[in-house]
C-alpha positions as CSV (number, residue, x, y, z in Angstrom):
1,M,54.3,-12.1,25.0
2,A,58.8,-11.4,25.0
3,K,60.5,-13.8,26.9
4,Q,61.1,-12.4,30.5
5,L,64.4,-11.7,32.0
6,T,65.9,-11.9,35.0
7,I,67.5,-9.4,36.6
8,N,69.7,-10.1,40.3
9,A,69.5,-7.3,42.8
10,K,70.9,-7.2,46.5
11,Q,69.3,-5.3,49.4
12,R,70.9,-2.5,48.8
13,E,74.7,-1.5,51.3
14,K,74.7,1.6,53.7
15,K,77.0,3.2,51.3
16,T,76.1,6.9,49.8
17,P,74.9,6.3,46.2
18,N,78.4,7.7,45.0
19,K,80.4,5.2,46.2
20,L,78.1,1.7,44.6
21,R,78.4,3.1,42.0
22,S,81.7,3.6,41.8
23,E,82.5,-0.1,43.4
24,G,80.1,-1.5,40.1
25,F,77.0,-1.3,41.2
26,V,73.5,0.9,40.6
27,P,71.2,2.9,43.4
28,A,67.5,1.0,42.4
29,T,64.6,0.9,43.9
30,V,61.3,-1.4,44.2
31,Y,57.1,-0.3,44.8
32,G,54.1,-1.6,43.7
33,H,50.7,-0.6,44.2
34,G,49.8,-2.2,47.2
35,F,54.6,-2.8,48.4
36,E,56.1,-1.2,50.7
37,S,59.1,0.0,48.5
38,H,62.0,-0.4,49.5
39,S,66.0,0.1,48.0
40,I,68.0,-2.5,46.4
41,Q,71.4,-2.3,44.0
42,I,72.4,-3.9,40.7
43,N,75.1,-4.4,39.6
44,A,76.2,-1.9,36.6
45,K,78.0,-4.9,34.3
46,E,74.6,-7.5,34.1
47,F,71.5,-4.5,33.7
48,S,74.1,-2.9,30.4
49,K,73.3,-6.0,28.7
50,V,69.9,-5.6,29.2
51,P,67.8,-4.4,26.0
52,Y,66.1,-1.1,25.1
53,K,62.8,-2.6,23.9
54,A,63.1,-5.3,27.7
55,Y,61.8,-1.9,29.7
56,S,58.4,-2.3,27.9
57,H,58.2,-6.5,28.9
58,I,57.9,-7.7,32.0
59,N,61.0,-9.2,34.4
60,E,61.9,-11.3,36.6
61,L,63.4,-9.1,39.7
62,N,65.2,-11.4,42.0
63,I,66.4,-10.1,45.0
64,D,68.1,-12.7,47.4
65,G,66.4,-15.2,46.1
66,E,63.5,-13.5,46.3
67,K,61.1,-13.3,43.3
68,F,58.7,-11.4,41.6
69,P,57.3,-9.9,38.5
70,V,58.3,-6.3,37.3
71,L,58.3,-3.3,35.4
72,I,61.4,-0.8,34.4
73,R,60.2,2.5,34.8
74,N,62.9,4.5,35.1
75,V,66.1,4.1,34.4
76,Q,68.6,7.3,34.9
77,L,71.8,7.9,32.8
78,D,74.8,10.7,33.4
79,P,74.2,12.4,29.8
80,V,78.9,13.2,29.9
81,L,79.7,9.2,31.6
82,D,76.8,7.6,30.0
83,K,76.4,5.9,33.1
84,F,73.5,4.7,35.0
85,L,73.0,7.0,38.2
86,N,68.9,5.0,39.2
87,I,67.3,2.8,38.0
88,E,62.9,1.9,39.1
89,F,61.4,-1.8,39.8
90,Y,57.4,-1.6,39.5
91,K,56.1,-4.3,41.0
92,I,52.7,-6.0,39.6
93,K,49.2,-7.4,40.3
94,S,48.1,-10.5,37.8
95,D,45.0,-9.2,37.8
96,E,45.5,-5.2,37.8
97,K,45.9,-3.5,34.8
98,I,49.2,-1.8,33.8
99,K,49.9,1.4,31.6
100,V,53.2,0.7,29.8
101,K,54.8,2.7,26.9
102,V,54.7,-0.3,23.9
103,P,56.8,0.0,20.6
104,L,55.3,0.4,17.0
105,N,56.1,-1.9,14.5
106,Y,56.2,0.2,11.0
107,T,55.2,-2.0,8.3
108,G,54.7,-2.6,4.0
109,H,55.1,0.6,1.5
110,S,53.4,3.6,1.3
111,P,52.5,3.9,-2.7
112,A,52.9,8.0,-1.7
113,I,56.5,7.5,-0.8
114,V,56.5,6.0,-4.4
115,A,54.8,9.2,-5.5
116,G,57.9,11.4,-4.6
117,G,56.2,12.2,-1.0
118,I,59.1,11.7,1.8
119,L,58.0,10.2,5.5
120,I,57.9,12.0,8.6
121,V,57.8,9.5,11.3
122,S,56.6,10.7,15.2
123,H,56.1,8.6,17.3
124,N,58.4,5.1,17.6
125,E,56.2,4.1,20.8
126,I,52.4,4.8,22.0
127,E,51.0,4.1,25.8
128,I,48.4,1.8,26.5
129,Q,46.8,0.4,29.5
130,C,45.7,-3.7,30.3
131,L,46.6,-6.5,31.8
132,P,50.4,-7.5,32.6
133,K,49.1,-10.9,30.7
134,D,47.9,-9.0,27.4
135,I,51.0,-6.6,26.7
136,P,52.3,-6.8,23.0
137,D,55.8,-7.0,22.1
138,T,54.4,-4.2,19.5
139,I,51.3,-3.0,17.2
140,D,52.0,-2.8,14.3
141,V,51.7,0.3,11.7
142,N,51.3,-0.3,8.1
143,L,52.2,1.9,5.7
144,E,50.3,1.0,2.9
145,E,48.1,2.6,4.1
146,I,49.1,5.8,3.5
147,K,47.9,6.1,-0.1
148,E,48.2,9.8,-1.0
149,I,51.0,12.4,-0.2
150,G,49.0,14.2,2.9
151,Q,48.4,11.6,4.6
152,A,49.0,10.4,7.9
153,I,47.5,7.8,9.9
154,H,46.9,8.4,14.0
155,S,46.7,6.6,17.2
156,K,42.7,5.7,16.8
157,D,44.0,4.1,13.5
158,L,45.9,0.8,15.5
159,K,44.6,-2.1,15.4
160,V,45.2,-4.3,18.6
161,S,43.1,-6.3,21.0
162,E,39.4,-5.0,22.9
163,N,41.6,-5.9,25.8
164,I,43.8,-3.1,24.9
165,Q,42.8,0.3,25.8
166,I,45.5,3.2,23.7
167,L,46.2,6.1,25.7
168,A,47.2,8.1,23.5
169,K,44.4,11.1,21.8
170,P,42.8,9.8,19.3
171,E,44.0,12.4,17.0
172,E,47.9,12.0,17.6
173,V,49.2,12.1,14.3
174,L,51.6,8.6,14.3
175,V,53.4,9.0,10.8
176,K,52.8,10.3,7.7
177,V,54.0,11.8,4.2
178,E,54.9,14.9,3.4
179,I,56.0,16.5,-0.6
180,P,58.9,16.8,0.0
181,K,60.6,21.1,0.6
182,T,62.8,21.1,-2.1
183,H,59.5,20.4,-4.6
184,E,57.9,23.6,-3.0
185,I,61.1,25.5,-4.2
186,E,61.0,23.9,-7.2
187,E,57.4,25.2,-8.0
188,A,57.9,28.6,-6.9
189,A,60.5,29.4,-8.7
190,P,58.7,29.4,-11.8
191,A,55.8,31.4,-10.3
192,L,58.7,34.1,-9.4
193,A,60.2,34.7,-12.4
194,A,56.9,35.4,-14.1
195,A,55.9,37.9,-11.7
196,E,59.4,39.4,-11.3
197,G,59.5,40.1,-15.5
198,A,56.2,41.5,-15.1
199,A,57.2,43.6,-13.3
200,A,60.7,44.5,-15.2
201,A,57.8,45.5,-18.1
202,P,55.8,48.7,-17.3
203,A,59.4,49.9,-16.5
204,A,61.0,49.0,-19.6
205,E,58.1,50.8,-21.3
206,G,58.7,53.8,-19.8
207,A,62.5,54.5,-19.9
208,A,61.7,54.0,-23.8
209,A,59.0,56.7,-23.6
210,A,61.3,59.6,-22.0
211,G,63.3,58.9,-25.6
212,A,62.9,60.8,-28.7
213,P,59.6,59.8,-30.4
214,G,59.5,56.1,-32.1
215,A,63.2,55.3,-30.9
216,A,64.8,54.1,-27.1
217,A,67.0,56.7,-25.4
218,P,70.5,56.0,-25.9
219,T,72.6,54.3,-23.5
220,G,76.7,53.7,-22.4
221,K,78.4,54.4,-25.2
222,E,76.1,55.4,-27.8
223,A,74.9,58.4,-25.2
224,V,78.8,59.2,-25.5
225,K,78.5,59.1,-28.7
226,T,76.0,61.9,-29.6
227,S,76.9,64.2,-27.1
228,A,80.2,64.6,-28.8
229,K,78.8,64.8,-32.7
230,E,76.8,67.3,-30.8
231,A,79.8,69.5,-29.5
232,A,81.6,69.8,-32.6
233,K,79.0,70.8,-34.5
234,S,78.4,73.7,-32.2
235,T,82.5,74.7,-33.1
236,D,82.7,74.1,-36.4
237,K,80.0,76.9,-37.0
238,P,81.1,80.3,-38.1
239,P,80.4,83.2,-34.8
240,T,77.3,85.2,-36.2
241,K,77.5,89.0,-36.9
242,K,75.3,91.5,-35.2
């Protein structure tokens, strides 16, 4: 397991949440199974130093000198100001299984990528259930297991300790290798050109058949020249005597 971090807190003052935030504190709540929840406040600047990966690990919460192990369950952020709005801590018991999301660590190189495929990662973490002492820092995903384009690694393929239960559906796709869309377009282009050529051939034959037997019908400037010659011949002929 990763090294525990100590997060300092104190009992929440009787001030509105906005007032606390303006003074540099984050309103927070701590709760747990068989534990009465209560309100606390955390120094926003200090909590900003807690790395995201620590959210899935057991940390120590120190409330005015009273220390106990907790998980960071929920962190609310202002999407505009990027400031902490609220934090929830879950107090744990060493003999009680808990649910927690653990980061996935993708390792190795897939032969399918070397063959021209593109890697599609669907999940960067996965939810598990186990005792606090069995929570891993990460769960490895070996990309070398994807041998061909079109193959994938599912949650059921993960190799974990027997003390850990994967909560995701067995057929949940974590990562896969697909053929790039540009390849599909390049392959479809020759077939499309062949189909257009086949359709154009009967049309050309029909146009030729509409002209004089054995010759293609004149088009463009040739047609203009032909009609001009025929007009000249008709004017050169003397009038017929009746």
